[in-house]
N, C-alpha and C positions, 0 to 999 in steps of 0.2 A: 921507174925508180923502185927499188925493193924496200920492203918494210925495214930491213936491217939498216939500210942507208939512212932512212928517215930517223930511225931510233939513234943511230950514231951521231947524226947532226944535233938531235935534241940533247944528247949527253954532252956533246962539245959545247953547247950553249948553257950548260949548267942545270938542266932539268933532270931530275931523277926518274926512275921507272915508276915511282909512286905518283909523280906529278903529271906526266904526259907520255904517251907512246904514239907511234904512228897510227896504230889501230884506233887509239883514242880520238884522233882527228876524224877518222872515218865514222866512228860512232857518233861523234858530235854533229858532223855534217848530215848524216842520215837522219838523226833525230830532228834537227832544226829545219831541214828541207821538207821533211814529212809534216812537221807541225805547222809550217807556213801555209799548207793547203793550197799552194800555187802550182804545184808540179805533179805531173802524171807519175804514179808510183813506179811504173816500168821505166820511165826516164831516169828517175833517181837511182834505181837498182842498176841500170846500165852504166850510169856515170860512175858508180862505185865499183864497177867491173864485177858485179854479182851475176852469177848464171841463173837461168830460169830453173826452178825446182821441178816444174811440171815437164817431164821429158817430151811429151807429145807437143806441147806448146813451144818448147825450145826448138824442136825440129822445124816447125812451121813459122814461127815468128822471128824473122831476121831483122826486125826493125832496130835501128840505132838511135832514133829520136834526136838526131843531131841538132836541128834548129832549136828544139826545146832545151836541150842540154846546154847549148851556147847561151841562151837567155838565163838559164838557171845559174850557170857559173858566173855570169856578169852580176846577177842579183847577189850571189854569194860574196863576190869580191867587193861589191858596194856595201854589203852588210858588215863585212870585216873592217873595211875602211871607216865606216861610221862608228863601229865599236872602238877602234883604235883612237879616234879623235873625240870620243864622247866625253861629256862632262860628268858622266855617272860612273866613272871608274873609281873603284875603291881599292886602296893599297892595303894589303893584308900582310902580316908578318909571315915570313917563310919559316916553317918549322923544320927542325933537323929530323932526319930519319933515325938518328942515334938514340940511345937510351936517355941522354940528358935532356932532350927536348928543348934546347935553347934556340932562340930565334936567330936566323942567319939571313940577313938581307931582307928583301921583300919582293913581292910580285903584284902585278895589277890584275884585277878581275873586272871585266865589263859587265855591268848589270843589264837587266832586261830593257827593251825599248820603252820609252816613255809613252 
């Protein structure tokens, strides 16, 4: 799925470019997966479809890390499910991107794990 497709879906759901982008999801996932310290850095990078920067290593390392990536994605899905049902969700007013700054609706933000 292309980044443009994800961004179009976000816009259709009412999110502005300032609120979320497809790349924003990738950024968030990379940060949280790395901070969890549960996963091999190479497995995270492969899951995000990042290529190896070291050209020599890229030639010789064809590992896909599939078993670890499967466990990682299940962990990620479980984490998102927990956040969606968490009692620590705070509803914040949605700010307009216009010059008037009036609140328009609201959105929920899941806090950190307890």
